[in-house]
C-alpha positions in Angstrom: -12.5 2.8 17.4 -10.0 0.1 17.2 -7.2 1.6 14.5 -5.3 -1.9 13.7 -2.4 -1.2 11.8 -1.8 -2.7 8.5 1.5 -1.0 7.9 2.3 1.8 4.9 0.7 2.0 1.3 2.3 3.9 -1.7 -1.2 3.3 -3.7 -1.5 7.2 -4.5 2.3 7.9 -5.0 2.2 9.7 -1.7 2.7 7.6 1.6 0.1 6.2 4.2 -1.2 4.2 7.1 -3.1 1.7 6.3 -5.6 0.3 8.6 -8.0 -2.7 9.1 -11.0 -2.4 6.9 -9.4 -0.2 4.5 -9.2 3.1 5.6 -5.7 5.3 4.9 -4.6 8.2 7.1 -2.4 10.2 4.8 1.3 11.1 6.2 2.6 14.6 5.7 6.2 15.3 5.9 7.2 17.7 8.7 3.7 16.2 10.9 4.5 15.0 14.1 3.1 11.0 15.0 3.2 9.8 18.1 1.2 6.5 19.1 1.4 3.6 21.3 1.2 -0.4 20.8 -1.8 -2.0 22.4 -1.5 -5.4 23.7 0.1 -8.5 21.6 0.9 -7.9 18.2 -1.4 -10.8 16.1 -1.4 -12.1 12.7 -3.3 -9.8 10.4 -4.4 -12.4 7.8 -3.3 -12.7 3.9 -5.0 -12.1 0.9 -7.5 -10.2 2.2 -8.8 -12.9 4.2 -8.7 -11.7 8.5 -7.0 -14.6 9.8 -8.9 -17.3 12.2 -7.2 -17.4 15.1 -6.0 -14.1 15.1 -2.6 -15.6 15.9 0.1 -13.7 18.1 2.9 -12.7 15.9 6.9 -12.2 16.8 7.7 -8.4 17.1 10.9 -8.2 15.0 9.1 -9.9 12.7 9.0 -8.1 9.1 6.5 -10.5 7.7 4.3 -10.2 10.5 2.2 -13.0 10.0 1.7 -16.2 11.2 2.8 -19.6 9.2 -0.2 -20.2 7.4 -1.2 -17.1 6.4 2.0 -16.6 5.0 1.7 -19.4 3.1 -1.6 -18.2 1.8 -0.2 -14.6 0.6 3.3 -16.8 -1.2 1.0 -19.2 -2.9 -0.7 -16.4 -4.6 2.2 -14.2 -4.9 3.6 -13.3 -8.7 7.5 -12.8 -6.9 6.8 -17.1 -6.3 6.7 -18.2 -9.8 2.4 -19.8 -8.8 0.8 -17.6 -11.1 1.0 -18.5 -14.6 -1.4 -17.7 -16.4 -2.4 -14.0 -15.5 -3.3 -12.0 -18.5 -2.4 -8.3 -17.9 0.9 -7.3 -19.3 4.0 -6.6 -17.2 6.6 -3.7 -17.1 10.0 -5.7 -16.2 12.6 -2.7 -14.0 16.3 -1.6 -12.9 16.5 0.1 -9.6 18.9 1.5 -7.2 18.5 1.6 -3.9 22.2 2.6 -3.0 26.0 2.8 -3.7 26.3 -0.8 -4.7 22.4 -1.9 -4.6 20.5 -2.4 -7.8 17.8 -5.0 -9.0 16.0 -6.4 -11.9 12.4 -6.8 -11.0 8.7 -7.3 -12.6 5.7 -5.4 -11.5 2.1 -5.3 -13.6 1.9 -2.4 -15.7 -2.0 -1.6 -14.2 1.1 -0.9 -11.1 2.8 1.9 -12.1 5.1 2.9 -10.5 3.6 2.1 -7.0 5.6 -0.9 -6.3 9.0 1.3 -6.7 7.7 3.4 -4.4 6.9 0.1 -1.6 10.2 -0.8 -2.5 12.1 2.2 -2.3 13.6 2.6 -5.0 15.3 5.8 -5.6 16.3 6.1 -9.2 15.0 3.3 -11.7 14.2 2.7 -15.4 12.0 0.7 -17.2 13.0 -1.9 -19.6 10.6 -3.8 -20.8 6.8 -4.9 -21.7 5.0 -7.9 -22.1 3.2 -11.5 -20.9 4.2 -12.1 -17.2 6.3 -15.3 -18.1 8.2 -13.4 -20.6 8.7 -10.7 -18.0 9.6 -13.4 -15.6 12.6 -15.2 -17.9 14.1 -11.9 -18.5 14.2 -11.1 -15.4 16.1 -14.6 -14.6 18.5 -14.2 -17.5 18.9 -10.7 -16.7 19.6 -11.3 -12.6 22.9 -13.7 -13.4 24.3 -11.5 -15.8 24.4 -8.0 -14.2 27.1 -7.4 -12.0 26.0 -5.4 -9.4 27.4 -1.4 -10.1 26.9 1.5 -7.5 24.9 5.5 -8.4 22.1 6.8 -9.4 20.9 7.6 -13.2 23.8 7.5 -14.1 24.4 3.7 -13.0 21.1 2.7 -14.0 21.7 3.9 -17.1 24.9 1.8 -17.6 23.0 -1.4 -16.3 20.2 -0.8 -19.2 22.7 -1.3 -22.1 24.1 -4.0 -20.3 20.6 -5.3 -20.6 20.2 -4.6 -23.7 23.7 -6.8 -24.5 22.3 -9.5 -23.3 20.6 -11.5 -26.0 17.4 -13.0 -25.8 14.6 -11.8 -24.7 13.9 -8.9 -26.9 12.1 -12.0 -28.8 9.2 -12.0 -26.6 9.7 -9.4 -24.4 9.3 -5.1 -25.9 12.0 -3.0 -25.1 10.9 0.6 -23.6 13.9 3.0 -24.0 15.6 4.1 -21.1 14.5 7.3 -19.2 15.4 7.4 -15.9 13.1 8.3 -13.5 14.2 9.9 -9.9 11.9 9.5 -5.7 14.7 11.3 -3.9 12.3 14.3 -4.1 9.0 11.9 -3.5 10.8 10.4 0.0 12.3 13.3 0.9 16.0 11.8 1.2 17.8 15.0 0.0 19.2 17.1 3.7 18.5 13.8 6.0 20.1 14.2 9.5 22.6 11.2 9.8 20.8 8.3 11.3 21.1 7.0 14.9 19.0 4.1 15.5 16.7 2.1 14.1 13.7 0.8 15.7 14.3 -3.2 16.7 10.8 -4.1 17.4 6.9 -2.4 18.9 6.1 -3.4 22.6 3.0 -3.7 24.6 2.9 0.1 25.7 5.4 1.5 24.1 5.6 5.0 22.6 7.0 5.8 18.8 6.8 9.8 18.8 8.7 12.4 16.6 7.8 14.9 13.3 8.1 12.8 9.7 11.2 13.9 8.3 11.0 11.2 5.0 9.4 7.8 3.9 11.0 5.4 1.8 9.4 1.8 0.8 8.3 0.6 4.2 10.7 2.7 6.2 9.5 6.2 8.1 12.6 8.6 9.2 11.1 10.5 12.4 12.8 13.0 14.7 12.6 11.9 18.2 11.9 14.4 20.7 15.1 14.0 22.0 16.9 14.9 18.4 18.1 11.2 17.3 17.0 10.2 13.2 15.2 7.2 13.9 13.8 4.6 10.9 10.8 2.7 11.7 10.1 -0.2 9.2 6.5 0.3 9.2 6.0 -3.9 8.5 6.8 -3.6 12.1 3.2 -2.3 13.1 1.4 -4.8 10.9 -1.0 -6.6 13.2 -0.6 -3.9 16.2 -3.3 -2.4 17.3 -2.7 1.6 17.6 -3.7 4.2 20.8 -2.8 8.4 19.6 -0.1 8.7 22.5 0.3 11.7 25.0 1.9 15.4 24.0 4.6 15.2 26.5 5.4 11.5 26.5 9.0 10.1 24.7 10.3 7.4 22.8 9.8 4.1 24.3 10.2 1.7 21.6 13.7 -0.6 21.3 15.4 0.7 19.4 19.3 -0.3 17.9 21.6 2.1 17.7 23.8 2.9 14.1 27.0 2.5 14.3 29.2 5.8 13.6 30.9 5.6 10.0 34.4 4.7 10.3 36.2 7.8 8.5 40.0 6.9 6.7 42.6 9.7 6.4 46.2 9.6 5.3 48.5 8.4 6.6 51.0 11.3 7.6 53.9 9.1 9.4 54.6 6.1 10.1 54.4 5.8 13.5 
């Protein structure tokens, strides 16, 4: 049986690895992961359809699709404004990803918090609900009206107040009361060691191994056998056939080191 990766899945509110054919392997924090990439990376297709060419795609592409399948995926995307007649209700959200990193976006109401988990939003609040195009117009209005902020629930609440002060959108979208939700516990972000590097790409024969410390959006944080804390963007896994690696095998895929933070100190003298 071939295990052809399709990336990560948050549909059940917990991380899991998706495979071709619909299988999902649930991930548990603290478990050991060890796999080897086999052969070459091939396009996994789009919208549930396999790539007719099984085209070879670049290892460093987080999209992981050939140009034709990428166009097909984009053509049916709500984000691309190509779907205008979807009758289901949508929600507008305000999300916080880190200091100075905030976002306004939309998601189908039926998906609940799954979209926020997929994106790695650490904290968020719903803003309003309504038809797709009303949600889309609100997203665009607020995207240009909200300045960047920077600190979890307090910052999301400040964004919420600013968004409610922007006129016009409440005529077509039902406002929702502010209620901050925090995903730090779900992601297991508290107490993480300093990040030492990120995986640049998978390569044929390359091994990824380590203990799973945290998962946020598409990223897995692994404690490698040599003690480094490394992040793997699971979008880089899509299109690879993976097989189990041996117990004693080391981390052997390309890693980009993370630069050490610059620590500023008060100047004690002129020289």
